Backbone as JSON, one array per atom type, in Angstrom:
{
  "sequence": "MTQILDSLPSEQPGKILCAYVNATSQIQIARIVNVPNWYFERVIFPGQRLLFEAPPDAQMEIHTSTKVCAILSDKILCNRLRIK",
  "N": [[-133.45, -109.93, -58.77], [-134.95, -112.86, -57.69], [-136.22, -113.97, -54.54], [-136.95, -116.77, -52.86], [-137.69, -117.8, -49.84], [-139.45, -119.02, -47.79], [-141.94, -120.54, -49.11], [-145.51, -119.84, -49.97], [-147.89, -121.8, -47.81], [-149.35, -124.57, -49.3], [-152.15, -124.95, -48.96], [-153.05, -122.18, -49.16], [-155.14, -120.54, -50.94], [-155.63, -118.55, -53.94], [-153.45, -116.56, -54.25], [-151.63, -113.29, -54.59], [-150.06, -110.9, -56.49], [-147.77, -108.66, -55.24], [-146.5, -105.36, -54.42], [-144.25, -103.34, -52.42], [-142.89, -100.07, -51.68], [-140.02, -98.85, -50.27], [-140.01, -95.66, -49.34], [-138.52, -94.08, -47.71], [-135.82, -92.71, -45.96], [-134.79, -94.51, -44.28], [-133.84, -97.75, -43.15], [-136.27, -100.37, -43.52], [-138.21, -103.04, -42.19], [-140.11, -105.57, -43.33], [-142.91, -107.34, -42.6], [-145.11, -109.95, -42.85], [-148.01, -110.91, -40.84], [-150.21, -112.57, -40.38], [-150.52, -115.05, -41.46], [-151.03, -118.21, -41.02], [-148.6, -120.78, -40.38], [-146.62, -119.77, -41.91], [-143.75, -118.01, -42.59], [-142.66, -114.77, -43.09], [-140.47, -112.28, -43.69], [-138.48, -109.36, -44.45], [-135.81, -107.45, -45.24], [-135.83, -103.9, -46.12], [-134.39, -101.85, -48.0], [-133.48, -98.22, -48.0], [-135.28, -96.77, -50.75], [-135.7, -98.94, -52.04], [-137.49, -101.67, -53.86], [-139.96, -104.03, -53.13], [-141.07, -107.01, -54.31], [-143.44, -109.43, -53.86], [-145.7, -112.43, -53.22], [-148.78, -113.1, -51.97], [-151.6, -113.92, -49.93], [-154.75, -112.38, -50.57], [-155.93, -111.22, -47.99], [-153.81, -111.09, -46.38], [-151.94, -109.6, -43.84], [-149.38, -106.82, -43.74], [-146.83, -105.79, -41.76], [-144.9, -102.87, -41.19], [-141.85, -102.12, -40.04], [-139.9, -99.54, -38.97], [-136.47, -98.92, -38.73], [-134.42, -97.63, -36.13], [-131.57, -96.28, -34.54], [-131.5, -97.49, -32.19], [-133.68, -99.42, -32.25], [-136.35, -100.91, -33.61], [-139.39, -99.66, -34.89], [-142.88, -100.04, -35.07], [-144.31, -98.96, -37.78], [-146.32, -98.97, -39.68], [-149.29, -100.58, -40.84], [-150.58, -102.72, -43.29], [-153.0, -103.85, -45.62], [-152.47, -106.69, -47.55], [-153.86, -106.87, -50.01], [-154.31, -103.98, -50.76], [-151.62, -103.45, -51.77], [-151.57, -104.69, -54.02], [-150.59, -105.62, -57.21], [-151.95, -104.72, -60.39]],
  "CA": [[-133.22, -111.29, -58.28], [-136.01, -113.51, -56.76], [-135.88, -114.72, -53.51], [-137.99, -117.44, -52.26], [-137.11, -118.67, -48.59], [-140.6, -119.95, -47.46], [-143.07, -120.25, -49.94], [-146.69, -119.98, -48.96], [-148.49, -123.11, -47.68], [-150.13, -125.08, -50.43], [-153.65, -124.76, -48.7], [-153.61, -120.99, -49.21], [-155.48, -120.19, -52.42], [-155.8, -117.15, -54.48], [-152.32, -115.67, -54.11], [-151.81, -112.19, -55.45], [-148.65, -110.2, -56.85], [-147.96, -107.33, -54.38], [-145.35, -104.49, -54.21], [-144.13, -102.42, -51.67], [-141.51, -99.42, -52.04], [-139.47, -98.08, -49.05], [-139.66, -94.23, -49.84], [-138.12, -93.33, -46.63], [-134.4, -92.77, -45.91], [-134.33, -95.53, -43.18], [-134.17, -99.24, -43.42], [-137.46, -100.88, -42.78], [-138.56, -104.46, -42.01], [-141.52, -105.83, -43.71], [-143.38, -108.78, -41.94], [-146.74, -110.48, -42.83], [-148.09, -111.55, -39.28], [-151.52, -113.15, -40.12], [-150.75, -116.07, -42.3], [-150.65, -119.53, -40.43], [-147.65, -121.62, -41.09], [-145.65, -119.08, -43.04], [-142.79, -116.74, -41.99], [-142.42, -113.88, -44.22], [-139.94, -111.06, -43.17], [-137.57, -108.91, -45.33], [-135.27, -106.07, -44.94], [-135.89, -103.34, -47.46], [-133.36, -100.43, -47.79], [-134.26, -96.85, -48.74], [-135.61, -96.65, -52.3], [-135.82, -100.5, -52.8], [-138.77, -102.36, -54.18], [-140.23, -105.65, -52.62], [-142.23, -107.75, -54.99], [-143.77, -110.82, -53.42], [-146.76, -113.36, -53.4], [-149.48, -113.24, -50.4], [-152.97, -113.95, -49.88], [-155.19, -110.87, -50.39], [-156.07, -110.79, -46.76], [-152.46, -111.03, -45.48], [-151.52, -108.01, -43.24], [-148.02, -106.42, -43.67], [-146.36, -104.61, -40.76], [-143.69, -102.14, -41.81], [-141.04, -101.68, -38.91], [-138.79, -98.51, -39.25], [-135.17, -98.83, -38.05], [-133.76, -96.62, -35.73], [-130.36, -96.78, -34.03], [-131.52, -98.33, -30.91], [-134.82, -100.4, -31.97], [-137.29, -100.98, -34.81], [-140.79, -98.98, -34.45], [-143.93, -100.24, -36.08], [-144.78, -97.74, -38.41], [-147.49, -98.92, -40.61], [-149.99, -101.89, -40.98], [-151.14, -102.61, -44.66], [-153.51, -105.13, -46.02], [-151.78, -106.94, -49.14], [-154.87, -106.49, -51.23], [-153.91, -102.71, -51.12], [-150.46, -103.39, -52.33], [-151.63, -105.67, -55.27], [-150.19, -105.27, -58.77], [-152.97, -105.1, -61.36]],
  "C": [[-134.51, -111.74, -57.19], [-135.5, -114.19, -55.83], [-136.69, -115.32, -52.74], [-137.48, -118.35, -51.04], [-138.22, -119.55, -48.08], [-141.68, -119.71, -48.32], [-144.44, -120.26, -49.29], [-147.21, -121.43, -48.97], [-149.37, -123.5, -48.77], [-151.79, -124.89, -50.17], [-154.07, -123.22, -48.77], [-153.98, -120.54, -50.98], [-155.53, -118.95, -52.78], [-154.71, -116.04, -54.14], [-152.46, -114.52, -55.01], [-150.39, -111.68, -55.42], [-148.71, -108.91, -56.1], [-146.61, -106.73, -54.68], [-145.26, -103.45, -53.23], [-142.81, -101.44, -51.96], [-141.19, -98.66, -50.75], [-139.15, -96.7, -49.5], [-139.21, -93.48, -48.76], [-136.54, -93.55, -46.71], [-133.86, -93.77, -44.87], [-134.61, -96.78, -43.59], [-135.3, -99.71, -42.74], [-137.48, -102.38, -42.87], [-139.89, -104.69, -42.35], [-142.0, -107.26, -43.27], [-144.94, -109.14, -42.28], [-146.93, -111.48, -41.61], [-149.38, -112.52, -39.24], [-151.6, -114.36, -40.91], [-150.26, -117.38, -41.5], [-149.53, -120.34, -41.25], [-146.88, -120.99, -42.11], [-145.07, -117.93, -42.37], [-142.48, -116.04, -43.15], [-141.65, -112.55, -43.53], [-138.73, -110.65, -44.03], [-137.14, -107.54, -44.97], [-135.4, -105.25, -46.14], [-135.13, -101.95, -47.02], [-133.96, -99.35, -48.45], [-134.19, -96.96, -50.08], [-135.83, -98.06, -52.88], [-137.29, -100.86, -52.83], [-138.88, -103.65, -53.76], [-141.34, -105.99, -53.45], [-142.3, -109.14, -54.27], [-145.31, -111.08, -53.5], [-147.39, -113.41, -51.93], [-150.83, -113.54, -50.71], [-153.59, -112.51, -49.6], [-155.45, -110.41, -49.06], [-154.86, -110.85, -45.79], [-152.23, -109.66, -44.92], [-150.13, -107.71, -43.03], [-147.75, -105.39, -42.6], [-145.15, -104.31, -41.34], [-143.25, -101.57, -40.42], [-140.16, -100.69, -39.53], [-137.7, -98.81, -38.31], [-134.71, -97.72, -37.52], [-132.45, -96.77, -35.22], [-130.41, -97.65, -32.67], [-132.62, -99.4, -31.25], [-135.4, -100.11, -33.46], [-138.7, -100.53, -34.06], [-141.66, -99.3, -35.4], [-144.53, -99.12, -36.71], [-146.07, -97.49, -39.2], [-148.05, -100.3, -40.68], [-150.95, -101.63, -42.24], [-151.76, -103.91, -45.1], [-152.72, -105.51, -47.4], [-152.72, -106.81, -50.26], [-154.74, -104.87, -51.53], [-152.8, -102.51, -51.81], [-150.45, -104.22, -53.8], [-151.22, -104.83, -56.58], [-151.17, -105.79, -59.69], [-152.58, -105.34, -62.69]]
}
C-alpha cells in the first residue's frame, strides 16, 4: 500500500525512487531532515521495506527504538538508497 501524507514541495526538481529495509530486530524511525517545507517521518518495523520518493541530496536519519528512547543510529544520503 502506498501512503502519501506530505508530498514533496513542487519546487523540488529531480526526485528519485528510494528504498530502505529495516534489517534489525528493533523498530526504527526514518526521518528526512534537510528538505525545506517537507515533513517525512515513518515507523519501520523489523523486516519491513520502505519505498519513497525524495530529492537525491536529501538526508535520511535512522533512529532505532529502545524501551526508553530512540537513538540516532545512522545518517544516509537518499542518493545511496536509489532504486536503479
